[in-house]
C-alpha positions as CSV (number, residue, x, y, z in Angstrom):
1,M,16.3,38.9,-25.3
2,I,15.7,38.7,-21.5
3,R,12.5,37.3,-22.2
4,N,14.1,34.3,-24.2
5,N,16.8,34.1,-21.9
6,K,14.4,33.6,-18.2
7,N,12.4,30.5,-20.8
8,Q,16.2,29.1,-21.6
9,N,16.9,29.5,-17.7
10,I,13.4,27.5,-17.0
11,K,14.2,24.8,-19.6
12,K,17.2,24.6,-18.3
13,R,16.0,24.3,-14.8
14,T,13.1,21.8,-15.7
15,Y,15.7,19.5,-17.8
16,L,18.2,19.6,-15.0
17,E,15.1,18.2,-11.9
18,G,13.9,15.5,-14.4
19,V,17.6,14.4,-14.8
20,K,17.7,14.2,-10.7
21,E,14.5,12.1,-10.4
22,H,15.7,10.1,-12.8
23,R,19.0,9.2,-10.8
24,V,16.9,8.9,-7.5
25,K,14.8,6.8,-9.1
26,E,17.4,4.6,-10.7
27,S,19.2,3.9,-7.4
28,T,16.2,1.8,-6.4
29,M,15.8,-0.2,-9.1
30,V,17.7,-3.6,-10.0
31,F,17.9,-4.3,-13.8
32,G,18.6,-7.3,-15.8
33,I,17.0,-11.1,-14.8
34,R,20.2,-12.4,-13.2
35,A,21.0,-9.3,-11.1
36,V,16.7,-9.6,-9.8
37,I,16.9,-13.4,-9.6
38,E,19.9,-13.2,-7.1
39,A,18.1,-10.3,-5.1
40,I,14.9,-12.2,-4.7
41,N,17.1,-15.5,-3.4
42,A,18.6,-13.1,-1.0
43,G,15.4,-12.0,0.2
44,K,15.2,-8.4,-0.5
45,D,11.7,-6.3,-0.2
46,F,10.5,-5.4,-3.3
47,D,7.8,-2.7,-3.7
48,R,6.9,-3.6,-7.7
49,I,9.1,-6.1,-10.2
50,L,8.1,-4.8,-14.1
51,L,8.6,-7.6,-16.7
52,R,8.4,-7.2,-20.6
53,R,5.1,-8.1,-21.6
54,D,6.6,-11.0,-23.9
55,M,9.1,-13.0,-22.3
56,S,9.5,-16.3,-22.8
57,S,13.0,-17.4,-22.7
58,S,14.4,-19.9,-20.2
59,I,16.1,-17.5,-18.2
60,A,12.9,-15.7,-17.7
61,R,10.8,-18.8,-16.4
62,E,13.8,-19.0,-14.2
63,L,12.7,-15.5,-12.6
64,L,9.4,-16.9,-12.6
65,E,10.0,-20.0,-11.0
66,A,11.9,-17.6,-8.5
67,L,8.7,-15.6,-7.6
68,K,6.5,-18.3,-6.7
69,G,4.9,-17.8,-3.5
70,K,6.7,-14.5,-3.5
71,E,4.0,-11.6,-2.2
72,I,5.5,-9.5,-4.8
73,S,4.0,-7.1,-7.2
74,V,4.1,-8.4,-10.7
75,Q,3.4,-6.5,-13.9
76,R,3.4,-7.3,-17.5
77,V,4.6,-4.1,-19.3
78,P,5.5,-3.2,-22.9
79,R,9.5,-3.0,-24.1
80,E,9.0,0.7,-24.3
81,K,8.0,1.5,-20.9
82,L,11.1,-0.2,-19.5
83,D,13.8,2.0,-22.3
84,R,11.8,5.0,-20.8
85,M,12.8,3.9,-17.2
86,T,16.3,3.8,-18.1
87,E,18.8,3.3,-20.6
88,K,20.6,0.4,-19.3
89,N,20.9,-3.3,-20.6
90,H,17.4,-4.3,-18.5
91,Q,16.8,-7.6,-20.3
92,G,13.1,-7.1,-20.0
93,V,13.2,-6.4,-16.2
94,I,13.1,-4.2,-13.3
95,A,12.6,-4.5,-10.1
96,F,12.1,-1.5,-7.4
97,L,13.6,-1.9,-3.9
98,S,11.1,-1.4,-1.4
99,Q,11.8,1.7,1.4
100,I,10.6,-0.5,4.0
101,T,10.5,-4.0,5.1
102,Y,6.9,-5.9,4.8
103,Q,6.2,-8.1,7.8
104,K,3.8,-11.3,7.9
105,I,0.5,-10.7,9.6
106,E,0.4,-14.3,10.6
107,D,3.2,-13.0,12.8
108,I,1.8,-9.8,14.0
109,V,-1.7,-11.3,15.5
110,P,-0.1,-13.6,17.6
111,F,3.0,-10.7,18.4
112,V,0.3,-8.1,19.6
113,F,-2.3,-10.9,21.5
114,E,1.0,-11.4,23.7
115,Q,1.8,-7.9,24.5
116,G,-1.7,-8.0,25.8
117,K,-3.1,-5.9,23.7
118,V,-6.7,-5.4,21.7
119,P,-5.3,-5.9,18.1
120,F,-6.2,-2.9,16.0
121,F,-5.5,-3.3,12.1
122,V,-6.4,-1.2,9.5
123,I,-6.8,-2.9,5.8
124,L,-6.3,-1.1,2.4
125,D,-8.5,-2.6,-0.3
126,G,-7.6,-1.1,-3.9
127,I,-6.2,2.1,-2.5
128,T,-3.4,3.4,-4.9
129,D,-3.1,6.5,-4.4
130,V,0.3,7.1,-2.8
131,R,-0.3,10.4,-0.7
132,N,-3.8,8.8,0.7
133,F,-2.1,6.0,1.8
134,G,0.7,8.1,2.7
135,A,-1.9,10.4,5.1
136,I,-3.4,7.1,6.3
137,A,-0.3,5.8,7.5
138,R,0.5,8.7,9.1
139,T,-3.0,8.6,11.1
140,C,-2.0,4.7,11.8
141,E,1.1,5.5,13.7
142,C,0.2,9.0,15.3
143,A,-3.2,6.2,16.7
144,G,-1.1,3.2,17.3
145,V,-2.8,1.1,14.9
146,D,-1.1,-2.5,15.3
147,A,-0.5,-3.1,11.1
148,I,-1.7,-1.4,8.0
149,I,-2.6,-4.5,5.3
150,I,-2.6,-4.1,1.7
151,P,-2.7,-6.3,-1.1
152,T,0.3,-7.4,-3.6
153,Q,-1.7,-6.3,-6.7
154,G,-4.1,-2.9,-6.4
155,A,-1.9,-1.5,-3.7
156,A,0.4,2.1,-3.5
157,S,3.7,1.8,-4.0
158,I,5.3,2.6,-0.7
159,N,8.1,4.9,-2.4
160,A,9.3,8.6,-1.3
161,D,6.3,10.1,-2.3
162,A,4.4,7.9,0.5
163,I,6.7,8.2,3.1
164,K,7.3,11.7,2.5
165,T,3.3,12.5,3.0
166,S,3.1,10.0,6.0
167,A,5.8,11.9,7.8
168,G,8.2,8.7,8.0
169,A,6.0,7.2,10.1
170,L,5.9,4.0,7.4
171,H,9.3,3.8,9.1
172,N,7.9,3.4,12.2
173,I,4.5,1.1,11.7
174,A,4.4,-2.4,10.6
175,V,3.0,-3.2,7.1
176,C,1.7,-6.5,5.8
177,R,1.3,-7.4,2.4
178,T,-1.0,-10.2,1.1
179,E,-1.5,-11.7,-2.1
180,N,-5.4,-12.6,-1.0
181,L,-6.9,-10.2,1.2
182,T,-10.3,-12.5,1.4
183,S,-8.1,-14.9,3.1
184,C,-6.8,-12.3,4.8
185,I,-10.1,-11.3,6.6
186,K,-10.9,-15.1,6.8
187,F,-7.5,-15.7,9.3
188,L,-7.8,-12.3,11.1
189,A,-11.5,-13.7,12.1
190,E,-10.3,-17.5,13.3
191,S,-8.2,-15.6,15.0
192,G,-10.8,-13.7,16.5
193,I,-10.6,-10.1,15.2
194,K,-13.9,-9.0,13.8
195,S,-13.8,-6.5,10.5
196,I,-15.1,-3.7,10.0
197,A,-16.4,-2.4,6.6
198,A,-16.4,1.4,6.1
199,T,-19.2,1.5,3.1
200,E,-22.0,4.5,2.1
201,K,-24.1,1.8,1.2
202,A,-24.3,0.8,5.5
203,T,-27.4,2.0,7.7
204,Q,-25.2,2.1,10.5
205,N,-23.5,5.3,11.8
206,Y,-20.2,4.5,12.8
207,T,-20.2,5.7,16.6
208,Q,-23.6,3.2,16.9
209,C,-20.8,0.3,16.4
210,P,-18.9,-1.1,18.5
211,M,-15.1,-1.5,18.3
212,T,-13.6,-2.1,22.0
213,D,-13.0,-5.5,20.4
214,P,-10.1,-6.4,18.7
215,I,-10.7,-5.5,14.8
216,A,-9.6,-5.0,11.7
217,L,-11.4,-1.6,10.2
218,I,-11.3,-2.1,6.1
219,M,-11.8,1.0,3.8
220,G,-12.0,1.2,0.2
221,A,-11.1,2.8,-2.8
222,E,-13.0,6.0,-3.4
223,D,-14.4,5.2,-7.0
224,V,-15.6,1.5,-5.6
225,G,-15.3,0.9,-2.4
226,I,-14.5,-2.1,-0.5
227,D,-14.7,-5.8,-2.9
228,P,-18.4,-7.2,-2.6
229,E,-16.7,-10.6,-2.0
230,R,-15.0,-9.3,1.1
231,L,-17.9,-6.6,2.1
232,K,-19.8,-9.9,2.3
233,L,-17.1,-11.3,5.5
234,C,-17.3,-8.3,7.2
235,D,-19.3,-8.5,10.6
236,E,-20.1,-4.8,10.3
237,Q,-20.4,-2.3,8.1
238,V,-20.6,1.5,9.0
239,R,-21.1,4.9,7.4
240,I,-20.3,8.4,7.9
241,P,-23.2,10.5,7.8
242,M,-22.7,13.2,5.7
243,S,-25.3,16.9,5.4
244,G,-23.6,18.8,2.9
245,K,-24.1,18.4,-1.4
246,I,-20.7,16.8,-1.6
247,S,-21.1,13.3,-0.8
248,S,-17.9,11.6,0.0
249,L,-15.0,12.1,2.1
250,N,-11.9,11.8,1.2
251,V,-10.4,8.1,1.8
252,S,-7.8,9.8,4.4
253,V,-10.1,11.7,5.9
254,S,-12.5,8.7,6.4
255,A,-10.0,6.7,7.8
256,G,-9.1,9.5,10.5
257,I,-12.6,9.7,11.8
258,L,-13.3,6.2,12.3
259,I,-9.9,5.5,13.9
260,Y,-10.2,7.9,16.1
261,E,-13.5,6.5,16.6
262,V,-11.8,3.6,18.1
263,L,-9.8,4.9,20.5
264,R,-12.5,6.8,21.9
265,Q,-14.3,4.2,22.6
266,R,-11.4,2.4,24.1
267,E,-10.6,5.4,25.9
268,I,-7.4,5.3,25.4
269,F,-6.8,9.2,25.5
């Protein structure tokens, strides 16, 4: 009997935790097509928007029109996924409000130069794990990085887990979201900022690469690395030497090593 009561208590606790988590998630959601359109027009920042895969009504087309030109991650999903997220009448759309305000890199670059600083940006290409993202953001904020740049699609959600892992750093550092990382790298180059890619394919060790000029450090996903098209645009490619049996580091650790190499070369500390 005691064992059964214990199991029941565990089940009850798990259920209550699930309900609590569900309510927290719903507090960051906007439901319904008209409500989401109004939020977009009001300039709200969104982490992402989920649309029912087969939406085709006139009001759905109005929603898609409102999304044009907005750097918001939009995902087409089955209705069942939306139904699992809420029991409310979502009308085929659920939008997740962002917990931060995104900045535009086109505004950040001139601002940094006007401050008399040597720009230092970190670009994250395809890093989708929220804990890795949060850890990198924490290092960036501690090191005085001017902004983190991420793609609209294929980036980690800046949710409660990311903010917690960042120790709140995501509330204190500029995060820029762009629909096209390739165009962003070209814009940075035109602005006098060279791109340095971290890749195991490089022949140059990271300590051999000059990092005192305005730079954007690019980190790729652990499984596929930096997109080949973007890798070709980079001015420099660097690697972190390995001597153990495991041939790679966690991306947040690699980012930390390279970020602080920039500070070492610039003699900031």
